[in-house]
VOPAGU-2260 file (C-alpha; in pm, 1 decimal, decimal comma):
REM VOPAGU-2260
SITE   aa  ch    i         X         Y         Z
SITE  MET   A    0    8429,0   -6807,5    -407,9
SITE  LYS   A    1    8768,1   -6803,2    -605,2
SITE  SER   A    2    8751,6   -7153,1    -611,7
SITE  LEU   A    3    8428,7   -7163,2    -779,7
SITE  VAL   A    4    8516,5   -6914,9   -1013,2
SITE  LYS   A    5    8845,2   -7151,2   -1065,1
SITE  LEU   A    6    8591,0   -7413,3   -1113,2
SITE  ILE   A    7    8377,2   -7220,9   -1397,7
SITE  ALA   A    8    8688,8   -7127,8   -1582,4
SITE  ALA   A    9    8819,3   -7459,7   -1609,5
SITE  ALA   A   10    8484,5   -7588,7   -1758,0
SITE  VAL   A   11    8446,4   -7308,7   -2000,9
SITE  LEU   A   12    8795,2   -7196,9   -2134,6
SITE  PRO   A   13    8795,6   -7574,5   -2327,1
SITE  ALA   A   14    8462,1   -7512,7   -2473,5
SITE  LEU   A   15    8544,8   -7200,7   -2606,8
SITE  ALA   A   16    8892,6   -7328,8   -2765,2
SITE  LEU   A   17    8682,3   -7566,9   -2914,6
SITE  GLY   A   18    8451,3   -7325,7   -3062,6
SITE  CYS   A   19    8754,8   -7115,1   -3199,1
SITE  ALA   A   20    8872,8   -7411,4   -3422,7
SITE  THR   A   21    8958,2   -7267,5   -3762,0
SITE  ALA   A   22    8911,9   -7412,4   -4120,3
SITE  LYS   A   23    9066,2   -7334,4   -4450,6
SITE  TYR   A   24    9038,2   -7408,3   -4825,8
SITE  ILE   A   25    9314,7   -7623,6   -5004,3
SITE  ASP   A   26    9409,3   -7730,0   -5317,8
SITE  HIS   A   27    9163,9   -8040,8   -5375,2
SITE  ASP   A   28    9485,2   -8258,2   -5495,0
SITE  GLY   A   29    9770,9   -8084,0   -5315,7
SITE  ARG   A   30    9986,8   -8175,7   -5039,7
SITE  ASP   A   31    9796,1   -8038,3   -4783,0
SITE  SER   A   32    9498,2   -8263,6   -4847,9
SITE  ILE   A   33    9428,9   -8559,1   -4591,9
SITE  VAL   A   34    9574,5   -8869,2   -4646,9
SITE  ASN   A   35    9441,1   -9235,0   -4531,1
SITE  VAL   A   36    9625,9   -9498,8   -4591,5
SITE  GLY   A   37    9357,8   -9766,0   -4599,9
SITE  GLN   A   38    9096,5   -9530,4   -4774,6
SITE  ILE   A   39    9076,2   -9388,2   -5128,9
SITE  ASN   A   40    9099,5   -9005,0   -5115,2
SITE  THR   A   41    9020,6   -8713,6   -5321,7
SITE  GLN   A   42    9339,5   -8697,9   -5472,0
SITE  ASP   A   43    9343,4   -9050,7   -5544,8
SITE  TRP   A   44    9006,0   -9026,1   -5746,0
SITE  ILE   A   45    9154,1   -8743,1   -5924,5
SITE  ARG   A   46    9520,9   -8860,8   -6016,8
SITE  ALA   A   47    9330,8   -9204,8   -6151,0
SITE  ALA   A   48    9071,6   -9037,3   -6325,9
SITE  ASP   A   49    9335,7   -8802,1   -6521,0
SITE  GLU   A   50    9591,1   -9104,9   -6596,5
SITE  LEU   A   51    9314,8   -9346,7   -6680,1
SITE  THR   A   52    9149,2   -9065,7   -6921,0
SITE  GLN   A   53    9481,6   -8972,3   -7112,1
SITE  SER   A   54    9551,8   -9338,0   -7176,6
SITE  LEU   A   55    9197,0   -9394,3   -7329,7
SITE  LEU   A   56    9251,3   -9066,7   -7538,4
SITE  LEU   A   57    9588,8   -9118,5   -7656,7
SITE  SER   A   58    9474,0   -9489,3   -7754,6
SITE  GLY   A   59    9266,4   -9364,2   -8021,7
SITE  ALA   A   60    9013,4   -9631,0   -7912,9
SITE  ILE   A   61    8727,5   -9359,5   -7943,2
SITE  GLN   A   62    8717,4   -9140,0   -8239,9
SITE  SER   A   63    8478,5   -8919,1   -8339,6
SITE  VAL   A   64    8309,3   -8959,4   -8726,1
SITE  ALA   A   65    8290,3   -8607,9   -8879,4
SITE  GLY   A   66    8305,4   -8429,7   -8568,8
SITE  LYS   A   67    8022,7   -8641,2   -8416,3
SITE  PRO   A   68    8119,5   -8756,1   -8070,5
SITE  LYS   A   69    8052,8   -9145,1   -8005,1
SITE  VAL   A   70    7788,8   -9236,8   -7746,9
SITE  LEU   A   71    7915,8   -9362,3   -7420,6
SITE  MET   A   72    7707,3   -9642,2   -7178,3
SITE  ILE   A   73    7870,8   -9669,5   -6841,8
SITE  GLY   A   74    7891,6  -10040,7   -6762,4
SITE  ARG   A   75    7935,6  -10208,3   -6416,2
SITE  ILE   A   76    8213,6  -10096,1   -6204,4
SITE  LYS   A   77    8327,9  -10367,0   -5959,4
SITE  ASN   A   78    8416,1  -10242,9   -5600,9
SITE  ASN   A   79    8617,4  -10535,9   -5479,2
SITE  THR   A   80    8777,1  -10309,1   -5195,7
SITE  THR   A   81    8727,1  -10316,6   -4805,1
SITE  GLN   A   82    8535,4  -10000,1   -4774,2
SITE  HIS   A   83    8189,8   -9858,6   -4940,5
SITE  ILE   A   84    8325,6   -9620,3   -5249,2
SITE  ASP   A   85    8108,1   -9427,6   -5469,7
SITE  THR   A   86    8268,9   -9543,0   -5798,6
SITE  ASP   A   87    8072,5   -9235,1   -5957,6
SITE  SER   A   88    8320,0   -9024,2   -5830,0
SITE  LEU   A   89    8574,2   -9183,7   -6064,6
SITE  MET   A   90    8342,4   -9206,1   -6385,2
SITE  LYS   A   91    8211,4   -8883,2   -6344,1
SITE  LYS   A   92    8568,7   -8723,0   -6406,3
SITE  ILE   A   93    8632,2   -8928,6   -6684,1
SITE  ARG   A   94    8292,2   -8866,0   -6855,0
SITE  VAL   A   95    8349,1   -8497,3   -6817,0
SITE  ALA   A   96    8675,9   -8510,9   -6955,7
SITE  LEU   A   97    8581,3   -8696,9   -7297,3
SITE  ASN   A   98    8261,0   -8466,6   -7331,6
SITE  LYS   A   99    8468,7   -8190,5   -7308,7
SITE  GLY   A  100    8701,8   -8299,8   -7534,7
SITE  GLY   A  101    8447,7   -8389,3   -7792,4
SITE  ARG   A  102    8516,1   -8751,3   -7830,5
SITE  ALA   A  103    8231,6   -8912,6   -7637,0
SITE  LEU   A  104    7858,0   -8816,6   -7518,8
SITE  THR   A  105    7747,9   -9051,3   -7232,5
SITE  THR   A  106    7398,1   -9197,5   -7219,1
SITE  THR   A  107    7204,8   -9152,4   -6879,8
SITE  ALA   A  108    6876,0   -9352,0   -7073,2
SITE  VAL   A  109    7064,8   -9658,0   -7060,5
SITE  GLY   A  110    7218,3   -9887,4   -6784,1
SITE  LEU   A  111    7275,7  -10212,3   -6667,4
SITE  ASP   A  112    7064,2  -10157,1   -6328,9
SITE  GLY   A  113    6814,3   -9890,0   -6517,6
SITE  PRO   A  114    6885,4   -9587,8   -6661,8
SITE  GLU   A  115    7091,6   -9323,8   -6476,7
SITE  ASP   A  116    6822,3   -9090,4   -6555,1
SITE  GLU   A  117    6487,0   -9199,0   -6573,1
SITE  SER   A  118    6366,0   -8846,5   -6728,7
SITE  SER   A  119    6366,1   -8978,3   -7064,6
SITE  LYS   A  120    6111,8   -9250,3   -7003,9
SITE  ALA   A  121    5911,4   -9046,1   -6807,2
SITE  VAL   A  122    5853,0   -8780,6   -7052,0
SITE  ARG   A  123    5745,8   -9035,3   -7313,9
SITE  GLU   A  124    5479,4   -9178,1   -7088,0
SITE  LEU   A  125    5287,4   -8837,0   -7118,7
SITE  ARG   A  126    5187,8   -8941,2   -7487,6
SITE  ALA   A  127    4875,9   -9078,4   -7318,8
SITE  ASP   A  128    4800,6   -8769,4   -7156,4
SITE  ASP   A  129    4573,3   -8504,5   -7297,2
SITE  GLU   A  130    4708,6   -8241,0   -7073,9
SITE  PHE   A  131    5027,7   -8213,6   -7255,5
SITE  ASN   A  132    5074,1   -8080,4   -7601,1
SITE  GLN   A  133    5175,5   -8411,6   -7789,5
SITE  THR   A  134    5384,4   -8196,7   -8043,7
SITE  THR   A  135    5631,5   -8126,3   -7786,8
SITE  ILE   A  136    5670,9   -8507,9   -7684,3
SITE  PRO   A  137    5974,7   -8676,7   -7790,0
SITE  GLY   A  138    5840,9   -8938,1   -8086,5
SITE  LYS   A  139    5948,5   -9294,0   -8123,4
SITE  GLY   A  140    6310,6   -9386,7   -8196,9
SITE  ASN   A  141    6478,3   -9081,7   -8107,1
SITE  LEU   A  142    6691,8   -9220,8   -7808,8
SITE  VAL   A  143    7040,0   -9299,7   -7907,6
SITE  SER   A  144    7182,0   -9649,0   -7854,1
SITE  PRO   A  145    7539,1   -9647,8   -7714,5
SITE  ASP   A  146    7844,3   -9757,9   -7929,3
SITE  TYR   A  147    8058,4   -9844,7   -7623,0
SITE  SER   A  148    8044,7   -9970,4   -7292,8
SITE  LEU   A  149    8319,9   -9829,1   -7029,3
SITE  SER   A  150    8352,1  -10086,2   -6724,2
SITE  GLY   A  151    8605,7  -10200,0   -6469,6
SITE  LYS   A  152    8703,2  -10265,7   -6121,9
SITE  ILE   A  153    8899,7  -10132,9   -5791,7
SITE  ILE   A  154    9087,5  -10374,1   -5639,5
SITE  GLN   A  155    9274,1  -10315,2   -5292,1
SITE  ASN   A  156    9563,6  -10516,1   -5151,7
SITE  SER   A  157    9724,5  -10428,2   -4820,7
SITE  ALA   A  158   10069,5  -10509,1   -4666,2
SITE  ARG   A  159   10226,1  -10466,9   -4308,7
SITE  ALA   A  160   10574,4  -10497,6   -4220,2
SITE  GLY   A  161   10653,1  -10403,7   -3835,8
SITE  ARG   A  162   10464,7  -10046,9   -3762,6
SITE  ILE   A  163   10438,8   -9958,2   -4138,6
SITE  LYS   A  164   10137,3  -10041,1   -4337,1
SITE  GLN   A  165   10089,8  -10042,9   -4710,0
SITE  SER   A  166    9805,7  -10011,5   -4920,9
SITE  GLU   A  167    9757,2  -10077,7   -5307,5
SITE  PHE   A  168    9442,0   -9952,3   -5496,6
SITE  ALA   A  169    9441,0  -10053,0   -5879,4
SITE  PHE   A  170    9198,6   -9888,5   -6056,1
SITE  GLN   A  171    9107,8  -10117,3   -6381,2
SITE  LEU   A  172    8879,8  -10016,9   -6688,0
SITE  SER   A  173    8787,0  -10177,0   -7020,2
SITE  LEU   A  174    8589,1  -10002,7   -7310,6
SITE  THR   A  175    8397,1  -10259,5   -7496,3
SITE  ASP   A  176    8283,2  -10193,7   -7856,0
SITE  LEU   A  177    7892,0  -10303,8   -7832,0
SITE  LYS   A  178    7863,9  -10389,3   -8222,4
SITE  THR   A  179    8135,8  -10675,7   -8194,6
SITE  GLY   A  180    8176,8  -10716,1   -7791,0
SITE  LEU   A  181    8537,2  -10662,2   -7808,5
SITE  ALA   A  182    8736,5  -10466,6   -7558,4
SITE  THR   A  183    8925,1  -10228,1   -7778,5
SITE  TRP   A  184    9096,1  -10056,0   -7459,8
SITE  GLU   A  185    9209,9  -10169,2   -7123,1
SITE  GLU   A  186    9412,9   -9998,0   -6866,0
SITE  GLU   A  187    9508,6  -10012,3   -6533,2
SITE  LYS   A  188    9628,1   -9749,6   -6268,3
SITE  LEU   A  189    9803,6   -9820,1   -5931,2
SITE  ILE   A  190    9739,6   -9587,9   -5627,8
SITE  VAL   A  191   10016,3   -9691,4   -5345,3
SITE  LYS   A  192   10027,3   -9546,3   -5006,7
SITE  GLN   A  193   10210,6   -9624,7   -4689,5
SITE  GLY   A  194   10193,5   -9484,6   -4344,7
SITE  SER   A  195   10314,4   -9578,3   -4015,3
SITE  ARG   A  196   10087,9   -9664,1   -3676,7
SITE  ALA   A  197   10064,0   -9295,8   -3587,8
SITE  ALA   A  198    9970,7   -9190,9   -3947,7
SITE  VAL   A  199    9596,3   -9037,2   -4041,8
SITE  GLY   A  200    9350,8   -9317,3   -4081,6
SITE  TRP   A  201    9579,3   -9590,7   -3952,1
């Protein structure tokens, strides 16, 4: 009987221990955040976005006229890394900062691969629907064309020396004046991380 009890305890206790695992909230850009040498982490997106945004704002490349923000289109952000990443994590943070600063508004009605939000087009397709009050539907000529396009590239380089691995992520952005086709601002920010074989994410 005692042997049976010991067997049951040996099977149940580890399961109970797993069920008691704890979780906690941390600062998303703090030192407690997980760092993966070969991956882009949340704090990397935040740091790159903050530094790129500050560079763009300080450059004076985007200036509102009479308090009216410029219109920004998001171009293609190329992923030249070894991992699948959502580049919106970077661009959304930059867009929010520009919007809050009153420098630029982002159009979601225009995109290289189609509009980010197809609602503007969908609403206009109601012009032929008699079930809708036609005076409430936007008329022609109301959509605003963008003044600038923000495009870029994310590049990864890796190196190894003995047990130490290093990854370098380069975040490159260009602001293009769509009237002239000229890049009025360009910047690159580097995120460099090192870790040993025992590090998380090796």
